[in-house]
Structure formats: structure tokens, C-alpha cells
C-alpha positions as CSV (number, residue, x, y, z in Angstrom):
1,X,7.0,201.3,78.5
2,X,6.3,200.8,74.8
3,X,6.4,204.5,74.2
4,X,9.9,204.8,75.7
5,X,11.1,201.6,73.9
6,X,10.4,203.0,70.5
7,X,10.8,206.7,71.2
8,X,13.3,208.9,69.3
9,X,12.4,212.0,71.3
10,X,14.9,214.8,70.6
11,X,17.3,212.4,68.8
12,X,18.9,214.0,65.7
13,X,18.7,211.6,62.8
14,X,20.3,212.3,59.4
15,X,18.6,210.8,56.4
16,X,20.3,210.9,53.0
17,X,18.3,210.8,49.8
18,X,15.4,212.2,51.8
19,X,13.5,213.5,48.9
20,X,13.2,210.1,47.3
21,X,10.3,207.6,47.5
22,X,11.5,205.9,50.7
23,X,13.5,208.8,52.1
24,X,10.3,210.8,52.8
25,X,8.9,207.8,54.6
26,X,12.0,207.4,56.7
27,X,11.8,211.1,57.7
28,X,8.1,210.7,58.6
29,X,8.6,207.9,61.0
30,X,11.5,209.7,62.7
31,X,9.3,212.8,63.2
32,X,6.3,210.7,64.4
33,X,8.6,209.1,67.0
34,X,9.6,212.5,68.3
35,X,13.0,212.6,66.6
36,X,14.6,215.5,64.8
37,X,14.9,214.5,61.1
38,X,17.8,216.2,59.2
39,X,17.0,215.7,55.6
40,X,19.8,215.6,53.0
41,X,19.2,215.5,49.3
42,X,20.8,217.0,46.1
43,X,17.4,218.2,44.9
44,X,17.0,221.5,46.6
45,X,13.4,222.3,45.4
46,X,12.0,218.9,46.5
47,X,14.0,219.2,49.8
48,X,12.5,222.6,50.6
49,X,8.9,221.4,49.8
50,X,9.3,218.3,52.0
51,X,10.8,220.2,54.9
52,X,8.1,222.9,54.8
53,X,5.4,220.3,54.7
54,X,6.8,218.3,57.6
55,X,7.5,221.4,59.7
56,X,3.7,222.2,59.5
57,X,2.7,218.7,60.6
58,X,5.2,217.9,63.4
59,X,6.4,219.8,66.4
60,X,10.1,219.0,65.9
61,X,13.0,221.0,64.6
62,X,13.1,219.5,61.0
63,X,15.8,220.9,58.7
64,X,16.6,220.2,55.1
65,X,20.0,220.6,53.5
66,X,21.0,220.5,49.8
67,X,24.1,218.3,49.9
68,X,26.0,216.2,47.3
69,X,27.0,213.3,49.4
70,X,29.8,212.4,46.8
71,X,31.5,215.7,47.8
72,X,33.5,215.1,51.0
73,X,34.0,218.8,51.6
74,X,30.2,219.4,51.6
75,X,29.7,216.6,54.1
76,X,32.4,217.9,56.4
77,X,31.0,221.4,56.4
78,X,27.4,220.2,57.0
79,X,28.5,217.9,59.8
80,X,30.1,220.8,61.6
81,X,27.0,223.0,61.1
82,X,24.8,220.2,62.5
83,X,27.0,219.7,65.5
84,X,27.0,223.5,66.2
85,X,23.2,223.6,65.8
86,X,22.2,220.6,67.8
87,X,25.3,219.8,69.9
88,X,25.3,216.1,68.9
89,X,24.2,213.7,66.3
90,X,22.4,210.4,67.2
91,X,21.6,208.6,64.0
92,X,22.4,208.2,60.3
93,X,20.2,206.5,57.6
94,X,22.3,205.9,54.5
95,X,19.4,205.8,52.1
96,X,20.7,207.7,49.0
97,X,21.3,205.7,45.9
98,X,20.9,205.8,42.2
99,X,18.3,203.3,40.9
100,X,19.7,202.6,37.5
101,X,17.0,202.3,34.8
102,X,16.3,199.1,33.0
103,X,14.8,200.7,29.9
104,X,16.7,201.2,26.7
105,X,18.5,204.5,26.2
106,X,19.6,203.5,22.7
107,X,19.6,200.5,20.3
108,X,22.5,198.9,22.1
109,X,20.6,198.6,25.4
110,X,22.9,200.3,28.0
111,X,21.7,198.1,30.9
112,X,23.3,194.9,29.7
113,X,26.6,194.1,31.2
114,X,28.5,194.0,27.9
115,X,27.2,197.5,27.1
116,X,27.2,199.1,30.5
117,X,29.0,202.4,30.4
118,X,31.9,203.1,32.7
119,X,30.6,206.6,33.5
120,X,27.3,205.1,34.7
121,X,29.2,202.5,36.8
122,X,31.3,205.3,38.5
123,X,28.2,207.5,39.1
124,X,26.1,204.7,40.6
125,X,28.9,203.5,42.9
126,X,29.8,207.1,43.8
127,X,26.3,207.9,45.1
128,X,25.2,204.5,46.6
129,X,28.5,203.3,48.1
130,X,31.1,206.0,48.2
131,X,28.5,208.5,49.5
132,X,27.5,206.1,52.3
133,X,31.1,205.6,53.2
134,X,31.7,209.4,53.3
135,X,28.6,209.9,55.5
136,X,29.6,207.1,57.8
137,X,33.1,208.6,58.0
138,X,32.0,212.1,59.1
139,X,28.5,211.8,60.5
140,X,29.4,208.4,62.1
141,X,32.5,209.9,63.7
142,X,30.2,212.6,65.2
143,X,27.8,210.0,66.4
144,X,30.7,208.2,68.2
145,X,31.3,211.4,70.2
146,X,27.7,211.3,71.5
147,X,27.9,210.2,75.2
148,X,24.7,208.1,74.7
149,X,26.0,206.5,71.5
150,X,23.7,206.1,68.5
151,X,22.7,204.2,65.4
152,X,23.6,203.9,61.7
153,X,21.2,202.1,59.4
154,X,22.2,201.3,55.8
155,X,19.4,200.8,53.3
156,X,20.4,197.8,51.2
157,X,18.0,195.7,49.2
158,X,16.8,192.2,48.6
159,X,19.1,192.4,45.6
160,X,22.0,192.7,48.1
161,X,21.2,189.1,49.0
162,X,20.0,187.5,45.8
163,X,20.6,188.1,42.1
164,X,18.0,190.0,40.1
165,X,15.7,187.7,38.2
166,X,16.2,189.2,34.8
167,X,13.2,187.3,33.4
168,X,10.8,189.8,34.9
169,X,12.2,192.5,32.6
170,X,11.8,190.3,29.5
171,X,10.2,191.9,26.4
172,X,8.7,189.5,23.9
173,X,9.5,191.6,20.8
174,X,13.3,191.9,21.5
175,X,16.1,189.4,20.7
176,X,18.2,188.1,23.6
177,X,21.0,190.5,23.1
178,X,18.6,193.5,23.3
179,X,16.7,192.4,26.4
180,X,16.7,195.0,29.2
181,X,18.2,193.8,32.5
182,X,18.6,195.3,36.0
183,X,22.1,196.9,35.8
184,X,25.0,195.4,37.7
185,X,25.7,198.5,39.8
186,X,22.5,198.1,41.9
187,X,23.4,194.6,43.0
188,X,27.1,195.6,43.6
189,X,26.2,198.7,45.7
190,X,23.5,197.0,47.8
191,X,25.7,194.0,48.5
192,X,28.6,196.2,49.5
193,X,26.4,198.1,52.0
194,X,25.9,194.8,53.9
195,X,29.7,194.4,54.1
196,X,30.0,198.0,55.3
197,X,27.4,197.4,57.9
198,X,29.3,194.5,59.4
199,X,32.5,196.6,59.4
200,X,31.0,199.6,61.2
201,X,29.2,197.4,63.7
202,X,32.5,196.5,65.2
203,X,34.3,199.7,64.6
204,X,32.5,202.0,67.0
205,X,30.9,199.4,69.2
206,X,33.0,200.5,72.2
207,X,31.3,203.9,71.8
208,X,27.9,202.3,71.8
209,X,27.3,203.0,68.1
210,X,25.3,200.2,66.5
211,X,25.1,199.6,62.8
212,X,22.5,197.5,61.0
213,X,21.1,197.2,57.5
214,X,17.6,196.8,56.1
215,X,17.0,194.8,52.9
216,X,13.7,196.1,51.5
217,X,12.0,194.4,48.6
218,X,10.2,196.3,45.8
219,X,7.6,199.0,46.4
220,X,4.3,199.3,44.6
221,X,4.7,202.5,42.7
222,X,2.3,202.2,39.7
223,X,4.6,200.0,37.7
224,X,3.6,198.3,34.5
225,X,0.9,195.7,35.0
226,X,2.8,192.9,33.4
227,X,5.9,193.7,35.5
228,X,3.8,193.7,38.7
229,X,2.3,190.3,37.8
230,X,5.7,188.7,37.1
231,X,7.5,190.0,40.2
232,X,4.6,189.3,42.6
233,X,4.5,185.7,41.4
234,X,8.0,185.4,42.9
235,X,7.1,186.8,46.3
236,X,5.4,184.5,48.9
237,X,3.2,187.2,50.2
238,X,2.0,187.8,46.6
239,X,2.4,191.5,46.4
240,X,4.9,194.4,46.5
241,X,5.3,196.5,49.6
242,X,3.3,199.6,50.3
243,X,5.4,202.7,50.5
244,X,5.1,203.0,54.3
245,X,5.8,199.3,55.2
246,X,9.4,199.8,56.0
247,X,8.9,202.4,58.6
248,X,8.5,199.9,61.4
249,X,11.7,198.2,60.6
250,X,13.6,201.5,60.6
251,X,12.1,202.7,63.8
252,X,13.0,199.4,65.5
253,X,16.6,199.7,64.4
254,X,17.0,203.3,65.4
255,X,15.3,203.0,68.8
256,X,16.1,201.3,72.1
257,X,13.8,198.5,71.0
258,X,16.9,197.1,69.2
259,X,19.5,198.1,71.8
260,X,21.2,194.7,71.5
261,X,20.9,194.3,67.8
262,X,24.2,195.2,66.0
263,X,25.7,194.1,62.6
264,X,22.5,192.4,61.5
265,X,20.6,192.5,58.2
266,X,16.9,192.9,58.6
267,X,15.2,191.4,55.5
268,X,11.8,192.9,54.6
269,X,11.0,191.5,51.2
270,X,7.8,189.6,51.6
271,X,9.8,186.4,51.5
272,X,11.2,186.8,48.0
273,X,14.7,185.9,49.0
274,X,13.5,182.7,50.7
275,X,12.7,181.1,47.4
């Protein structure tokens, strides 16, 4: 019973940004559940390495594709190829995003709102939001043609729910107007994905296509000791997430275990957004 409830056997699931820190974890859990991960990323070398590694470890038809999700023509072409290859598409995980750096690029500190360059705004929004829209437009349309329906999961963030606490980036040796901050585009993109989730949840509901979002917190990735201390003091569980701790949430939302869950935002941030 439980095996069937959480099974993704033979279900084709597209994962964008699959060569990234969490993208690889998303692909792993899909494969472990018997699904067929379709890995999309703009980094061809990393994509090939990950695909080859996973193909050796899992008895599923894993494929990797070098795709720029900001290019609609590439998505259209890839969607047709996947439909021809597999006959259907079941799932989409909109995971790809720029994670704009906090560190200084020059003496003006680009991350601050008053200095944030328009080209960086456009690039971050293009990948994290427009890319998700284009993938939903084409892969989501394909999912709606699947007689069994399917699932779309948008990877948002705790910063889609709360404002970044800029104090955790504070540097003692810098004046206020030079302090690094989490750039505005991350919050805007991740908040917008929640709105997109609600829209899509109603759009193809009559085709049994569910759409939900996950709002992960930060992941322990060998960050600066001072930063770790400051951010974990703001998390009730007292730590950042391990890199594999969002796999269960994703499997739940992709599988029949969440068959009546639609349009929701699953918050997995150790309690940070509660405070």
C-alpha cells in the first residue's frame, strides 16, 4: 500500500536546473521512486556527468538535455522530442533559478537596491520566473494531455514568504551604505512562483493536473561560520537543512500520496518563517 502511494513508477518527470545543488537531489528521489527523471540544465558538462552517474545506479531511462529555459523555441523543441520518446509527460519540477550573490562585485556594492543593475534584474527574473512560466506553458500543456493527469511543483523559498533578514549578511568593517544584502530579485521571483502555483492549480484542474509549491529554507553548504551562526539562531530547529531533506516533500507532492493536495504551499524551513 505505502509503496503504491509514493510510487512514481514509469512516470516521466522533468526537472529544471537539474545540475544544481537541489536539482540533483530532486532527480535522485524521482529515480529512487521508480520514476523517469528528465534532467534539464544549461550546463552541458555537468548535465552529462550527472546523467551518466545516475544511469549506472538506477534502472530507469534517465536522460539529460542541455536547455536554456529562457528560450521558448528550445523548450518547444524539447517538449516535442520528449513526447515522441516517452509518449507522455507526467510531472514538471520548476527548480531552475539564479541565486544572486550577496558579495561585493565592486566598491558600490551591486546587491543593494539603490545600486542593483537592470541587466541583473532582467537575467534573474528571466531564469527564475519567465523560465518557469515557459516550462509550465509547454510542458504543462503536455501534462494536461496525459489521460492520468499529472503534477507541477514549483520550488519557491522561505524568502517567498518572508523578507530576508539583511542583518545576517552584516560586515562589521563596512559602513551602512556598503553593507551587502540579499538582492531583491530572489524575493520577487520566489514570491511570484507562489502566485503562479495558485493560478496553474485552477487552470488545468479539470484535466487532473495538480500544481503545488515547496518553500525550502537554507541548505548547509559549508558557508561561513559566522553566517551559519547568525542564520541558525533565527531557525527554531537550530540548524540549516541537509541537502537531501527536501526529497520527501517533493516525492509527496509528485505522488498519489498528495492526490487531493492542489494549490498549496508546503513550507519546509525548520520553522524560520514562523518567527
